[in-house]
N, C-alpha and C positions, 0 to 999 in steps of 0.2 A: 604251508597250505592250511594246516589245522589252525594256526594262529590267526590267519586271515579270516577263516570261517568263524572262529570264536569272536573276533573283532566285529564282524558283520552282525553276528547274533546280538552282541552287546548293543551296538548302534541301533539295530532294529527294535530291541526291547525298550531302549530309551525313547525312541520315537513313538512307540505304542503307548508307553507310560505318559508321555507328554500329551498325546491326543486324548487319552482317557481322563486326564486331569485338567483339561481345558474346556471352558464353557464360553461360547460366543467369542472365542479368541483370547480370553483372559484366563490365566492359570488360576484354577480354583484353590483357595487356601483353606486349610482346616479351620473349622469354626469351634471356638471354645465357649463363646457366650453370644447371646442375642439380647439386644436392648430394645424394649418395647415401652413406649410412653404409657403412663397410667393417669387417666383423667376421669374421675368419678362423677363430677358435676358438669352440667345441671342434672342429668339423669342418664348417665352412660351405662346402661344396664349390661350390655354384652361384656364390657371391660370388667365390671364388677363380678359377673359370673365366671369369666375366664380366670380372674385372680383367685376368687374364693374357692373355686372348684379345682384350682391348680391345673387347668387344662393345658397350658403351654408347657409346664414342667413335665406333665405326663407324656407329652409328645416328644420333647427334645432331650430331657435328662437321660433317658436310656442310651442316647447317642453320645453322652459325655458333654452335652451342651448346656451350660448354665443359662438361666433366663433371668434377666434383671428388669425391674419395672420402675424406672426413674419417674417421679411425679413432677412432670413439667406441664403446667396448666396454661401457659401462654403460648399461643401459636407461633409467635415470632421466635421465642426461645426454643421451641421444638425444632423449627427449621434451622436455627443456628446450630443446634446439636447435630442435626443431619449433616450440615455443611462441614462440621468439625469431625465427622465420622464416629461420634459417640452415641448416636441413636440410629437404629436400623429401621424401626417401624414407628410411624406416627399413628397411633390408634385414637381416632377422634381429633382430626385437624380441620379447622375452619377452611372453607373454600377460599376465603380472602387470603389467609396465610399461605396456602398452597400456591396461589397465583403470584403473590408478591415475592415469594422465595424463588420460584422458577424464573420470574422475570429478572431477578437479580443474580441469576447464574447458579443457583443451588441445584445440584444434581439430585433431583427428587422425582418420583414417579407415582402416579395415581394407580392404585391396585384394586380399589373397591370403594363403595359408598358406606359410610358408617351409619348415618341417619339422615332423615329429612323430618323436620319438626316445626313447620311454620307456626303452629298454634302455641309453641313453647316460647315464642318471642313476642313481646307485647310492648305497647305504650300505655302507661298508667297515669292516672291523675287522682287527686284527692278532693279537689273542689268539685262539688256536685254540678256546678254550672258548666264545667268542661265535660262535654258528652262525646266529642269526636275530635279528630285532628283538626278539623275546620275551625275549632274554637281556640287553637293555639297561636293564632296570629298575634304577634307582639308579646308572646309569653316566653318564659324561661324553660327550656327543656334540657335535661341532663342525661348523660349516658356515655358509653365507651365509643370513641371515634374509630372509624375504619373497621367496623365489625358488622356482623349480620344485623344487629340491632340498629346501628347507624343507617345501614342500607334500608331497613324497614321504615325508619323515620322519613327518609327522602322519598321512598315510594308512596308512603301514605300522604305526605305533603303534596306530591304531584297529583295524586288521586283527588285531592281536595282543592286543586288549583292554587296551591301555595308553593313556595320554595324555601330553602334553608335561610335565605336572607331575611325572611319575614318572621323568623323566630330567633330568640337568643339561645344559641346552642352552647353548652358548656361540657367539655370532655371530662367525664367522671366514670369510675368503675361502677358496676351494678350495685354493690353494697352501699357505697357512698351516695349514689344517686337515689336509692330508696330512702336513705336517712334524710337526705335533703328534701325529698318530696314529703315525707311524713312530718318534717319539722317546718313545713310551709316555706322552705327556702327555694323551692322550685315549683313550677306549675305542672310539670309532667316529667316522667322519668322513663327511660328505656330499660325494661326489666325482663329477665329470662330465668327459667329453671325454678328452683325451690323458693327464690325470692318472690315469685308471683303469688303463691298462696299465702306467704308470710305478709306481704304488703296488703293483700285482700283482707286478711284477718285484722289489720290495723287501720282499716277504713278507706283504703285506696280502691279504685275501680279501673277496669280495663276499658280503654277507649279504642284500641286497635290491636289486632294480631297480624301475624304474617300470612294468615290464610288468604289465598287468592292474590297475594302481592309478591311473595317470593317462596322458594322451596326450603330455604334455610339448610342448604346442603353441607353436611359434615362428611369428610372423606377419610379413607384409610390410605396412607402413603408409605412408600418405602424408599430408603436411600438407594440412589441409582446404581452405585457401584456394587452394593450388596445384592441387588436384584440381578445384575449382570453376572456376578460370580456364583450366585447361589439361587437360581430360579426354582430349584427343587424345594428349598427351604421356604421360599415365599409361597409356593403352592401349598405346602403343609401348614403354613401360618393361616392361610385363608380357609383351609379345611377345619382347623381348630376354631376359627371365628364362627364358621357355620355350625360347628358342634355346640357353641354357646347359644346360638339362636335356637337350635333344636331343643336344648335344655329349657330355655325360656318358654317355648311353646308347650312343652310336655309337663312343666312344673310351675305354673303361674303363681300359685300361693307361696311356694318356697322362694321363687324369684322376687316377689314383692318383699318378703321378709328379709332376704339378703340385701336387697337394694336399700331398704329402710335402715337396716342396722349399719350399713357402710356409710350412708350419706347423712344420717341423723334426721331424715325426713320421715314423717309419720307414714304408716302403711296406707292410710286413706289417701294421703296426698300422692304417694308413689303410684297408687292405682289410677288416680285421676291423670297424673302427668304421663304415665306409661301409654295411655290411650292416644296421646298426642304424637307419638313417635312411629315412624316407618323405618325399621331397621334392615330392610331388604338390601343386601350388599351388592347386588348387580348394578353395573353402571349403565344407565339408559341414555337415550338421546335427550330426554327431558333434563336429566342431570347435567349433561354437557351444555345444554342451552342455558340452564340456570347459572352455571359457572361462567359462561360467556357474558351473561348479564351482570354478574358480579365484577368481571373484569372491566366492563364498560363503566360501572359505578366507580371503581377505583380510578380509572382514567379521567372521568369527568370531574372528580373531586380532588385531583392533583396528587393522588397517592401512588400513581403509576405513571411512568414516563413513556413506556413502550409496551405494546401488546405482545402476547405470545399465542401460539396455536394451542388451544385447549385440548384438541384431539391428540396432539403430539405428546401431551402429558400422560396419556393412558398407556400403561405398560403392556407390552406384548411378550408373552412368555408361555 
């Protein structure tokens, strides 16, 4: 009788332990490390503050959790790392990359908005006769394909009753594009971030920005399985991110200095660019509408073969 009672107690204890270690039906595993992407450019100030002030380390190290910051600057490589299980959080991921990854089966979830900065994305020219996008008919335009900048070009062409077939578009990175523009090898370039004031200093001028054309939504995303197994850690992650925003608001001068030192951009340019950014992390209906417009842009331009539900990407935890 005593043996049976003992066995029942053991079984009961195991059941309770199983329930306590289960999150949403998945057995929670002990976490030894968290991997968070680090992208400092064009001007990702929250990431810079989080790293320089060691905010994530202060939050997670006391629990024995190591925090790693792999510098993955390309959205496609970020989502590949998520798919491989080697990246837990995408801190500053383009909406384009989020949608493409999800449409291709990557288990990824939207947990917040990193930034909205339409003014940070521009179309620039050097020839003074080119004053607007309307002047680009028959001209050579260079820039990165499948990005917010590419989306800006198409939206601006449409606004001026033109389409992509009426310009010669060449796929180039921002740095290469600016070099081509300044060397008179291109008539216009798609430029963002610190390359904008640099190009202005060398005689280029802005003919269009994303203002009133797109929101330029950059997101915060998490690996789906990580979120499912550790929703508590994801909540703590977002609390740390909010702490970085609070630091920025309370210490603007120090924030500018830290961002300038980390990026190599002058303090004056940091101040100017900082004013372009909305870092509110809350996901709004407007954000979801912008992501839906991004999805339609990808579909229309042959970069997406099937659509997904944008709202289903939003994490619930």
